[in-house]
N, C-alpha and C positions, 0 to 999 in steps of 0.2 A: 440792551446791547447787542447792536451790531455788529456781527461778523462779516467779513468779506472772504466767500469759498471762491475758490479758481476748481473749472469742469476743464476736462475736455473728452477728447472719442473715450477711453478707458474708462469714466465713466458717465456716456453719456452716446448711446450706442446713434452711431446720425450725426452725427455736429456735425463733418465734416460732411456728405456724402447732403443732404440736408437742406440745412443754414453756408458750410461752405466757411464753416467756424474753425480754427484749428484749437480756444476757448475760448471759453469763458468766463468774468467775474463776474457773480454775483455780492447783489449787498444782500444782506438775510437779518431784518428785523425782531426784535425780542421773540416777538412769536410764532416765527421761524417761517412768514413770510416774503417773499425777493416783494423790493422796495424799489431798486437800480439793475442792470447790467451794462458787462462792457462786452462788448467779440470781436479779436480779431485773427482776421485772412493768415494764411500759411504765413501770408515775412512781417505779420509784424501790425501791420495794420490794425489802425483800433475802425471796423466796417458792423457794427452796429453797436447803438443807444439806446437803451428801452430806458422811463421815455429818450428821445429827444430824436436829434439825425446828429448818425446815419443810419436808417433801422432794415435793416431787414426785411419785416413781419411791421401788420398796422400792432401786436398786438407781442409781444416777450416770448422770448425761447423757453422762459419757465413763469408765464402766464396762469396766476390760481393756483401755482402748485405755491403747495409748504415744509419746511426742508426742516427736518428729524436734524437734533443735532447728529452729525458724521465726523470722518476720519478726512476726514477733505482737505488741501493744502488750505489750510486761512492767508491771508494775507491782509500787512499793515493797515487802517482806515488810513491815515495820511495819504501813502501809495497810489488808495485809488481817483479815492477828493483832487491827488496830481492829474491823477490817466482823464478825468472821466473831464478836469478840466482843460484837458488838453482841442 
């Protein structure tokens, strides 16, 4: 079962300074692997899509990370799909 997690500077130190992102949404598969990322700038614009364009780097912010179940805020998959397609 896939989950969509919402990350901010509170969870990822350096998200703003290193990546220029105010928040990032990650799609996590049933094994804890990140399959897609959407990153937003301070104005709420999508400035990072991995895999895809636009992107901030050759790899994703969470490249090779496995995510354990956590208390991160979750988003509905349908809302993530709407944003991904925008």
